[in-house]
N, C-alpha and C positions, 0 to 999 in steps of 0.2 A: 474815074467813077466806077464803083463796084457794080457788077451786073449779075442778073440771074436769068435763066433761060425760060421762055414761055413754052406752052404746049405745042405751039406751031413752029417752034424752032427759032423764034425771034429772041431778042434780048431786052430785058428791062432792068432798071436800076433797083438796088435794094431799097432806096428811098421810096420808089414807086410801090414796091411790095409793102413797105411799112405803112404807107398811106392807105393802100387798099385794105389791108387787114384792120387798120384802125377804124376806117369808115365802116367796114363790115361788122365791127363790134359796136358800132353806134357811139363812138367816143370822140370827143373833141380834142384838139391839140392841147388845150389848157388842162383838160381832165387827165390826159396822159402825163403831161408835165408835172402835175400835182402828185401823181402816183410815183413818178420817177425822181422827184425832188430836183427838177431842172426847170429852166424857163421855157415858156411856150416857143420862144424864138429858137431854142436849141432843137426842139422837136421839128419845127418848120425847116431848119437847115438840114436835119437828117433826111427828111422826106424829100427835100429838093435836091439832095445829092451834093450839097455844098460842103458838108462835113460827113465823116463816117463814124458812127457809134462804135466804140471798141467792143471787145467780146463780152465784157461785163455788162455793158449797156444792152447788148443784143440778148443776153441771157435774161435780163430783167424784163425786156420788152416781150420776149417769147413767153415768159411766165405771166405777164400782165395780159397778153392777148390770148393766152391758153392755146398756144401752138408750139410745135417743136422748133428747136433752133435751126434744124435743117430747112424748114419752110422759109426762114428768113435769109439764110445764107446758102441756098442751093445754087451755087455759082458755077462758072465754067469748070469743066473737069480739070483744067490745068491749075486751078486754084483749089484751095481747101478751106474748110471751116476755120482752121487755125489761122489762115492768112487773114481772115476777116478781123481777127483780133490782134494781128501783128505779133508774131511770136516774140516772146520776151527772152531774147538771146543776147543781143548786143545793146549796150547802153548808148543812147543818143546824148552825148555830153552837153550839147547846146540846149537841148530840151530839158536836160537835168538841171542846168544852170537856171533856165527860165522857171522851171518848176520850183526850185529851191528859193529863188528870189521872190517870186510872187506868192506861191502857195505856202511857203514856210515863213518868210520874213513878213510880208504884208498881211497875209491871212492870219498869221499867228496873233497879231495885235487884235484883230476882230474876234478871234476865238477866245482869247484871254478876257477881253472886255465882256463878251457874252457870258462866259463862264463865271466871271465875277458877279455880274448882275444876277445870274441864276442862283448862285450860292447865297447871295444876300436875300433873294426872294424866298428861297427854301428855309433859311434860318428864321426869317420873319414869320412865315406860314407855320412852321413847327412851333415857334414860340407862341403864336396865337392859339394853336390847338391845345397846347399843354398848359396854357395860362390858368385855367381853373384848378388843375392839379397843383400847380405852383402856389396858388393862393391858399388852397387847403393845407398844403404842406407847411407854409409859413404860419398859418393859424395854429396848427398842431404844435409846432416847435415853440411858439410863443407861450402857449398855455401849458405845455409840458414842463418848460423851464421856469415857469412862473414869472416871466418877464412882463413888463408893462406893455399893453397892447399899443402898438404905434398908431399914429393918426391915420397913416395911409391904409391900415388894415381895418376897414369898416364895411358896413353893408353896401355902400356905393360901389365897392370893388366887385361884388358878386355879379350884378348885371353887366358891368363893363367887361369882366373876363368871359362871361358867357357869350356876349356879343362878339368879342374877339375870337373866341373858339368857333362860333358859327361862321364868321368870315373866313377863318383859316380852313375849316372843312369845306366851305363852298369853293374856295380858290385852289384847294389841293388838286382836284381832278384837272382843272384848267392848266395849272402849272405843270402837272405831270404830262399832259398832252403836249404842251409847249416844249418841255424838255425832250420828250421822245422825238418830236418833229425835228428839233435842232440836231439831235444826235444822228438821226437817219439822214438828214440833209448833209451834214459834214462827212458821214460815212460814205454816202453816194458820191459826194464831190471828190473825195480822195480816190475812190475806186475808179471813177470815170476819167480822172486826170493823171493818176500815177502811171497808167499804161502808156502814156505818150512819151515817157522817158526811155522807151525801148524801141529798137528797130529790128527788122527782120534779120535772121541769121544769114 
C-alpha cells in the first residue's frame, strides 16, 4: 500500500489522503466518479487502498481537488512521484495480453456498436434539421424545370418538415452532450488502463 508521511512522522495511505481531500472539498464519491468517468466503486477502492490510481488518474484527481500532485503523492523519500505512476519502461506482457484481449477485442465490439448508433442518430438529427431546406430546394427545382408537382410536395409537408426541424434542433444539444460524454469516458478509460501494461524499470 502506498503511504505518505503525516506531520507527526506517522504514515498514512494515499487512499486516506484522497478521502480526506475529497471530504474537505465536500464531494461525494459518486460526484468524483462522475467527473472522472469511472464508477463509484473505483473511487472507493482507491480510497480504501485496495487499488492504486495511476499517474494519469492522480493528475486528474489533483486537478479536480485543486491541489498539487505533490500533496497526493508526498511519499517516503525512498519513493518518488514517478513511482506512483509506475514508470513506463518495461512492458508487462501478461498485462499487455489481458489489455489486448479485453480492452481491444471485447471492448471494441461495444465501441463499434455505440459508434454505429451515434452515427445513425447524427444522420437522423441532421436530416431533421435540414428537412425544410430540402423541401424548399425540391420545390424550386420542380418549378424551375417546369415539372408536374408531385403529390408528396404539398402544403402538408411544410408543417411536417418544420416539426422535424424543431425536433432536430431540440435533440442536437442532447446528442452533442451524449457524444462528448462517451468520448471523454473512453478517453479516460484508455488512459487509466493503458498504464497497467508497463512495469517499473
